[in-house]
C-alpha positions in Angstrom: 37.5 -19.9 -0.9 37.6 -23.2 -2.4 35.2 -24.1 -5.2 31.6 -24.8 -4.2 29.8 -27.6 -6.4 30.9 -27.5 -10.1 32.2 -31.0 -9.5 31.3 -32.2 -13.0 32.8 -29.0 -14.7 36.0 -29.4 -12.6 36.3 -32.9 -13.8 36.0 -32.0 -17.4 38.5 -29.1 -17.2 40.9 -31.5 -15.5 40.4 -34.2 -18.1 41.1 -31.6 -20.8 44.0 -30.3 -19.2 45.6 -33.8 -19.2 45.1 -34.6 -22.8 47.9 -34.9 -25.1 46.5 -32.7 -27.7 46.0 -28.8 -27.8 42.5 -28.0 -26.3 40.0 -25.4 -27.3 37.4 -24.7 -24.4 34.5 -22.5 -24.2 32.8 -21.7 -20.9 29.6 -19.6 -21.1 26.5 -18.8 -19.2 24.5 -15.7 -17.9 26.3 -12.8 -16.0 27.2 -13.4 -12.3 27.1 -17.2 -12.7 30.7 -17.8 -11.9 32.5 -18.5 -15.2 35.5 -16.5 -14.4 35.7 -17.6 -10.9 35.6 -21.3 -11.9 38.5 -20.8 -14.5 40.6 -18.6 -12.2 40.3 -21.0 -8.9 41.4 -23.9 -11.2 44.1 -22.4 -13.3 45.0 -18.8 -12.1 48.5 -19.6 -11.0 49.2 -21.6 -14.2 48.0 -19.0 -16.8 50.6 -18.3 -19.7 48.4 -15.4 -20.9 45.3 -13.9 -19.4 43.1 -11.1 -20.8 39.6 -9.5 -20.3 38.0 -7.7 -22.9 36.7 -4.2 -22.2 33.1 -3.4 -22.1 31.8 -1.0 -24.7 35.0 0.6 -26.0 36.5 1.0 -29.5 38.7 -1.7 -31.3 41.7 0.5 -30.8 41.2 0.5 -27.0 40.6 -3.1 -27.1 43.9 -3.9 -28.9 45.8 -1.5 -26.4 44.3 -3.4 -23.6 45.3 -6.7 -25.2 48.9 -5.4 -25.8 49.2 -4.4 -22.1 48.3 -8.2 -21.1 50.9 -9.4 -23.7 53.5 -7.1 -21.9 52.5 -8.6 -18.6 52.8 -12.1 -20.0 56.5 -11.5 -21.0 56.3 -9.8 -24.4 59.4 -7.8 -24.6 59.5 -4.0 -25.3 60.8 -4.3 -28.8 57.3 -5.0 -30.0 54.8 -2.2 -30.5 50.9 -2.1 -30.1 49.1 -4.2 -33.0 46.9 -2.2 -35.3 44.5 -5.2 -35.9 43.7 -8.6 -34.3 45.8 -10.6 -36.8 48.9 -8.7 -35.5 47.7 -9.1 -31.9 47.3 -12.9 -32.2 50.8 -13.0 -33.9 52.2 -11.6 -30.8 50.3 -14.1 -28.7 52.1 -16.8 -30.7 55.6 -15.3 -29.5 54.4 -15.3 -26.0 53.5 -19.0 -26.3 56.6 -20.0 -28.1 58.7 -18.2 -25.2 56.9 -19.9 -22.4 58.6 -22.9 -20.8 55.5 -24.1 -19.1 54.4 -27.6 -19.8 51.0 -26.5 -20.7 50.4 -22.9 -22.0 47.1 -22.0 -20.6 45.6 -19.0 -22.4 42.4 -17.3 -21.0 40.4 -14.8 -23.0 37.5 -13.7 -20.7 34.6 -11.5 -22.1 35.7 -12.5 -25.6 32.4 -11.0 -27.0 33.2 -7.6 -25.8 36.5 -7.5 -27.9 34.4 -8.2 -31.0 33.6 -4.6 -31.8 31.9 -3.4 -34.9 33.9 -4.3 -38.1 36.3 -6.1 -35.9 38.6 -8.9 -37.5 38.6 -10.7 -34.2 36.9 -13.9 -35.4 39.2 -14.4 -38.6 42.3 -13.7 -36.3 41.2 -16.2 -33.6 40.4 -18.9 -36.2 43.8 -18.4 -37.9 45.6 -18.5 -34.4 43.8 -21.8 -33.5 43.8 -23.5 -37.0 47.4 -22.7 -38.2 49.2 -22.4 -34.8 47.7 -23.6 -31.6 46.1 -26.9 -32.8 49.2 -27.9 -34.5 50.8 -28.0 -31.2 50.4 -30.5 -28.4 50.7 -28.2 -25.3 48.0 -25.2 -25.7 44.9 -25.0 -23.7 42.8 -22.1 -24.9 40.0 -21.1 -22.7 37.3 -18.6 -23.9 34.7 -17.2 -21.7 31.7 -14.8 -22.2 28.5 -13.7 -20.6 26.9 -13.1 -23.9 25.9 -16.7 -24.4 24.1 -16.0 -27.8 27.4 -14.7 -29.1 29.5 -17.6 -28.1 26.8 -20.0 -29.6 26.7 -18.0 -33.0 30.4 -17.2 -33.4 32.0 -20.3 -31.9 29.6 -23.3 -31.0 27.7 -22.9 -34.3 30.2 -21.1 -36.5 30.2 -22.1 -40.1 33.5 -20.8 -40.9 37.1 -21.5 -39.7 35.9 -22.4 -36.2 33.3 -24.8 -37.2 33.8 -28.0 -35.0 37.0 -26.8 -33.5 36.0 -26.6 -29.8 37.2 -29.6 -28.0 34.9 -28.9 -24.9 32.1 -26.5 -24.2 30.6 -26.0 -20.7 27.4 -24.2 -20.2 27.5 -23.0 -16.6 24.0 -23.2 -15.1 22.6 -21.6 -11.8 23.1 -23.5 -8.5 20.5 -25.9 -7.2 19.1 -25.4 -3.8 21.6 -27.9 -2.2 24.3 -26.0 -3.9 23.4 -22.6 -2.6 23.4 -24.4 0.9 26.6 -25.5 0.6 27.9 -22.1 -0.6 26.1 -20.3 2.2 27.7 -22.7 4.7 31.1 -22.0 3.1 30.4 -18.3 4.0 30.2 -19.2 7.5 26.6 -18.3 7.8 23.8 -20.6 9.3 20.5 -20.3 7.6 17.6 -22.9 7.8 16.6 -24.8 4.5 13.5 -22.9 4.5 15.2 -19.6 4.8 17.5 -20.5 1.8 14.3 -21.6 0.0 12.8 -18.1 0.5 15.9 -16.4 -0.6 16.2 -18.8 -3.7 12.6 -17.7 -4.8 14.1 -14.1 -5.2 17.7 -14.7 -6.2 17.7 -17.9 -7.9 20.9 -20.0 -8.0 23.3 -17.1 -9.1 26.3 -17.4 -6.7 27.2 -13.6 -7.0 23.7 -12.8 -5.6 24.3 -14.5 -2.4 27.8 -13.7 -1.9 27.3 -10.6 0.2 25.1 -12.3 2.8 26.2 -11.4 6.2 25.8 -13.4 9.6 23.5 -11.0 11.2 21.0 -10.7 8.4 17.8 -12.4 7.8 16.6 -13.1 4.3 14.2 -10.1 4.3 16.9 -7.8 5.6 19.3 -9.2 3.1 16.8 -8.4 0.3 16.5 -4.8 1.5 20.3 -4.7 1.5 20.6 -5.9 -1.9 17.8 -4.1 -3.6 16.1 -1.3 -1.8 18.5 0.7 0.5 20.3 3.7 -1.0 23.0 2.6 -3.2 22.0 -1.0 -3.0 24.2 -3.4 -4.8 21.7 -4.9 -7.2 19.4 -2.0 -7.7 20.5 -1.6 -11.2 21.2 -5.3 -11.9 18.2 -6.0 -14.3 19.3 -3.3 -16.9 22.8 -4.4 -16.6 21.9 -7.9 -17.0 20.4 -7.6 -20.5 22.8 -4.9 -21.7 25.6 -7.2 -21.1 24.2 -10.1 -22.8 22.5 -8.7 -25.8 23.1 -5.9 -28.3 19.6 -4.9 -28.7 18.6 -5.5 -25.1 15.2 -3.6 -25.3 13.8 -6.4 -27.5 14.7 -9.1 -25.1 13.2 -7.2 -22.2 10.0 -6.7 -24.1 9.7 -10.5 -24.5 10.6 -10.9 -20.8 7.9 -8.3 -19.8 5.3 -10.1 -21.9 6.1 -13.5 -20.2 6.0 -12.0 -16.8 2.3 -11.5 -17.2 1.4 -15.1 -18.0 2.3 -17.8 -15.5 1.9 -20.9 -17.6 3.8 -19.1 -20.5 3.0 -18.0 -24.0 3.0 -19.6 -27.5 5.4 -17.9 -30.0 2.5 -16.3 -31.8 1.1 -14.8 -28.6 4.6 -13.4 -27.9 4.7 -11.8 -31.4 1.5 -10.1 -30.8 2.4 -8.9 -27.2 5.7 -7.6 -28.4 5.1 -6.2 -31.8 7.8 -8.2 -33.2 7.3 -8.6 -37.0 9.7 -11.4 -37.9 8.6 -15.1 -36.7 12.3 -16.2 -37.5 13.9 -13.3 -35.5 11.5 -14.0 -32.7 12.5 -17.6 -32.7 16.2 -16.6 -32.5 15.8 -14.4 -29.6 13.7 -16.9 -27.8 16.4 -19.4 -28.1 19.0 -17.0 -26.9 17.0 -16.3 -23.8 16.6 -20.0 -23.3 20.3 -20.5 -23.6 20.7 -17.8 -21.0 18.5 -19.6 -18.5 15.9 -16.9 -18.5 13.1 -18.9 -20.0 12.2 -22.6 -21.0 10.1 -24.0 -23.9 7.9 -26.9 -22.9 4.8 -28.7 -23.6 1.3 -28.1 -22.4 -1.5 -30.6 -23.2 -5.2 -30.1 -23.0 -7.8 -29.6 -25.6 -4.8 -29.3 -27.9 -1.0 -29.7 -27.7 0.9 -26.4 -27.4 4.6 -25.5 -27.3 4.9 -22.7 -24.6 7.7 -20.4 -23.5 7.7 -19.7 -19.9 9.8 -17.4 -17.5 12.1 -19.4 -15.2 14.3 -17.0 -13.6 13.5 -16.3 -10.1 15.3 -12.9 -10.0 13.6 -11.5 -13.2 10.1 -12.6 -11.6 11.0 -10.9 -8.4 12.1 -7.8 -10.2 8.9 -7.6 -12.3 6.6 -7.8 -9.1 8.6 -5.5 -6.9 11.4 -3.5 -8.3 10.1 -2.2 -11.7 8.3 0.5 -9.9 11.5 1.8 -8.2 10.1 1.8 -4.5 12.0 4.3 -2.4 11.4 2.6 1.0 14.9 1.5 2.1 13.0 -1.3 4.1 10.7 -2.1 1.3 10.8 -5.9 1.6 10.6 -6.0 5.5 7.4 -4.0 5.2 6.0 -6.3 2.5 5.8 -9.5 4.8 2.3 -11.2 4.6 1.0 -8.4 2.2 -1.4 -9.8 -0.5 1.1 -8.8 -3.1 4.1 -10.7 -1.4 1.8 -13.7 -0.9 0.7 -13.9 -4.6 4.4 -13.7 -5.7 5.4 -16.4 -3.3 2.9 -18.7 -4.8 4.3 -18.0 -8.2 8.0 -18.1 -7.2 7.8 -21.5 -5.2 6.2 -23.1 -8.1 8.9 -21.9 -10.3 11.7 -23.2 -7.8 9.8 -26.6 -8.0 10.0 -26.5 -11.8 13.8 -25.9 -11.6 13.9 -29.0 -9.4 12.0 -31.7 -10.9 14.7 -34.3 -10.9 14.7 -33.7 -7.0 11.0 -34.1 -7.1 11.3 -37.4 -9.0 13.9 -38.6 -6.5 11.6 -37.8 -3.6 9.0 -39.9 -5.3 11.3 -42.8 -5.7 11.4 -42.6 -9.5 14.5 -40.8 -10.1 15.7 -43.4 -12.7 12.3 -43.8 -14.4 11.9 -42.2 -17.7 9.3 -39.4 -17.6 7.7 -36.8 -19.9 7.2 -33.7 -18.0 4.5 -31.1 -19.1 1.6 -28.9 -17.8 -2.2 -29.5 -18.4 -4.8 -27.1 -19.0 -8.5 -27.6 -20.2 -11.3 -25.2 -20.4 -14.8 -25.8 -18.9 -17.1 -28.1 -21.0 -19.9 -29.4 -18.8 -21.6 -31.3 -21.6 -18.6 -33.5 -21.8 -18.3 -33.6 -17.9 -15.2 -31.4 -17.8 -15.1 -28.7 -15.1 -12.1 -26.8 -16.4 -8.6 -27.4 -14.8 -5.0 -26.2 -14.8 -2.3 -28.7 -13.4 1.0 -27.3 -12.4 3.1 -30.2 -13.3 2.4 -33.6 -14.7 4.9 -36.5 -14.7 3.9 -39.3 -17.1 6.1 -42.2 -16.3 7.3 -45.0 -18.3 6.1 -47.4 -15.5 2.4 -46.6 -16.6 1.6 -44.2 -13.7 1.0 -40.7 -14.1 1.6 -38.1 -11.2 -0.7 -35.1 -11.2 1.3 -32.5 -9.1 -0.4 -29.7 -7.2 2.2 -26.9 -5.9 1.0 -24.8 -2.9 3.2 -22.4 -0.9 2.5 -21.9 3.0 4.5 -20.7 5.8 3.4 -23.9 7.8 2.0 -27.2 7.0 -0.7 -26.9 4.2 -4.1 -27.6 5.4 -6.1 -29.5 2.6 -9.7 -28.6 3.0 -12.8 -30.2 1.5 -12.6 -27.6 -1.1 -9.0 -28.3 -2.0 -9.6 -32.1 -2.0 -12.6 -31.6 -4.4 -10.7 -29.4 -6.6 -7.8 -32.1 -7.0 -10.4 -34.8 -7.7 -11.9 -32.7 -10.3 -8.4 -32.3 -11.9 -8.0 -35.9 -11.9 -11.3 -36.5 -13.6 -10.8 -33.6 -16.2 -7.4 -35.1 -17.0 -8.7 -38.7 -17.4 -11.8 -37.3 -19.6 -9.7 -35.2 -21.8 -6.7 -37.4 -22.5 -8.4 -40.8 -22.3 -5.6 -42.1 -20.2 -5.9 -45.7 -18.8 -2.7 -45.1 -16.7 -2.9 -45.2 -13.0 -3.2 -41.6 -11.7 -1.4 -40.5 -8.5 -2.3 -37.2 -6.8 0.8 -35.5 -5.5 1.2 -32.3 -3.5 4.3 -30.1 -3.1 4.4 -27.8 0.0 7.3 -26.3 1.7 6.4 -27.9 5.2 4.4 -30.7 3.8 0.6 -31.1 4.8 -1.5 -31.3 7.9 -2.5 -34.9 8.5 -6.2 -35.2 8.2 -8.8 -37.2 6.3 -8.3 -35.2 3.2 -4.6 -35.6 3.2 -5.3 -39.4 3.1 -6.6 -38.8 -0.5 -3.1 -37.8 -1.7 -0.9 -40.5 -3.0 2.3 -38.7 -2.1 3.7 -35.5 -0.6 7.0 -33.7 -1.4 8.4 -31.1 0.9 10.8 -28.2 0.7 13.3 -30.4 2.3 13.1 -33.0 -0.5 14.2 -30.3 -3.0 17.5 -30.1 -1.3 18.3 -33.7 -1.8 
């Protein structure tokens, strides 16, 4: 299968390959996002050396595996297995020098797994790059890891011998809806955009989660196949996800569990109280790591006061917390959840999350794709003495052209019917926003609904409508 999407990343990698100096490239991102696939599709038939670290084994076993990869790459039998990483990279130098390839492409996959307790991996890697590879013109060193925080701490932000040594870093992010659509089509499967949207609300843009879809399956059947049948492929994915990324996964899971309870997010102090974490500095580091892995985002909420909030933005984790954490045993659990109150509540939250992950598409649909905007949420408590009813606004786009869009996000399985009650609620939100902020800008009321809205008198009070189709642009 040819590469789907990743056009920008492919361009960057090809540009690096064509440069006249040696290149040191890091590709990182969460588990299952397609890092290894991207690199192998582009370079697999050109590798001078390729090795993947072993998960949760000793340094001796890591070195033994590395030595096997060296032998596969052409190292002759005169050499014995190295006893440390300095010796291992000395042998890699021999493999490079023996190669007749124009570019010596070296791929170290899951590098963080090779960095075992008391390992000398990083000093050895530093010496290999600084004293050998960077002095040549023909080495392309590619490192890859699912442990995003490890890459950032030990390579991107290293204060030792690897400081500022990377020539290119690529953070591989989840697919957008349009890219999932392209991927599904490449599998020879025909799904409507609304079916893909439903799937995205559960699976997000992680390519691997979509890769086992079969032609005869509905999205509901696929969810049962992935998560609930006996031996389901992703039944244990949540636990593996965090244990593969972090050395103390239970702490990160506590943070995620706390954030799952709060739709709008939590302040850092609220997270500290909810999780029992004692160190604000340690909590900040872990929050940054979760953000770098695309699980959460930090954003601004305005209202009576300005707050910095952390919010869960991973659709799979949200789905897990609602339906999988209790380990249901029904192999057709999801088929039996259709139109239940629990499923409908989740769909409202999940659709809002998908919209937040596609704010640029929303801007494009509004014709303001190139307009500078500040994006935030808004919440204010009731204060009738000041004429404030109490409001929460899902998304605010404050535009440089002196217009502010107040955006209401509503999930419905058909065109959304705006009633008198809905209309009054939206007008109250506009009033609350103006009274609280004192804004003199023009206020536009915008609604996002998968199938748009029913055209009635109340719909005419909206300034704009964005549909699910618009999120695929």
